[in-house]
N, C-alpha and C positions, 0 to 999 in steps of 0.2 A: 360923771354926768348921769343923773336919772334918766332912764330910757322909756319912751312909749313906742311900741312895736307891734306888729301883727304876730299872731301865734301861728306862724306858717314857716314853711321851708326850715331854715336853721336858725332863725332869729331867737327862738325860745332856747337855744344853747347858751346864749350870752345872757338872757334876760330871766331871772327867777322872780315870777310874778309876786309883787308886793315887798320884795327885798331890794333889788337894785333897779327896779323899773316896774312898768305895768304892761301887760299884754292885753290887746284887743283882738276881736275876731277878725280874721282875714277877710277882706273885700266887703266890710260892712261898715258903712259911714256912721250909723247911729252908734256903733260899739266904739269906734274910734273917737267920736265925739264925747261919750261917756267916759272914755279912759282918759282924755285930755282934761275933762273936768275933774276926774279923780285926782289926776297929777296936780292939777292947780290949787285943790283943796287941801293937799298936803301941807304941813308945815315946812318953813325953810329947813328947820333942823332934819326932818324926815327926808327931804329932797337931798340934802347934803350928805347925810347918811347913806342913801340909794346911790348917790355918785361916788362915794368911797367904796361902797360895796362893789360897784361895777368895776372899778380899777383893780380892786383886790381880786376878784374873781377872773379877770381877763390876764392879770400877771401870773396867777396861780395855774390856770388851767391851758393857756396858750403859749406855746414856745416861739419866740421871735428869731431864733437861730436860723431856721430854714430860710427866712425872708432874708436876713442878714447876709447869709451865704449866697442866695440867688440874685440879690440886687445888682451887684457889680457886672454879672453877665447879662442881666437884663438891659441895663444901661449901655453896655458895649453893643449889644445887638441892635438897639434902638439907633445909636449913633451910626453905626455901620448901614444900617437901611437907609439912613438920610444921605449917605455918600455915593448910593447907587442910582 
């Protein structure tokens, strides 16, 4: 999915402006509006390319193994909390 997000905190780590999405100024409604208009003006082909680029970037840069290892323990912890 092509992404529109603010250039703040860690969001810019996942979005390369103009490649897999578009960044707007944080806390700036006019910038968000302009960025949304920019995204809507893109061709379907460009938005599909941006979406594919997003997936490739996330798969290449972010490791899901830590989450996969932690998930069973998190579920067990939540279930145990519900029993007390």
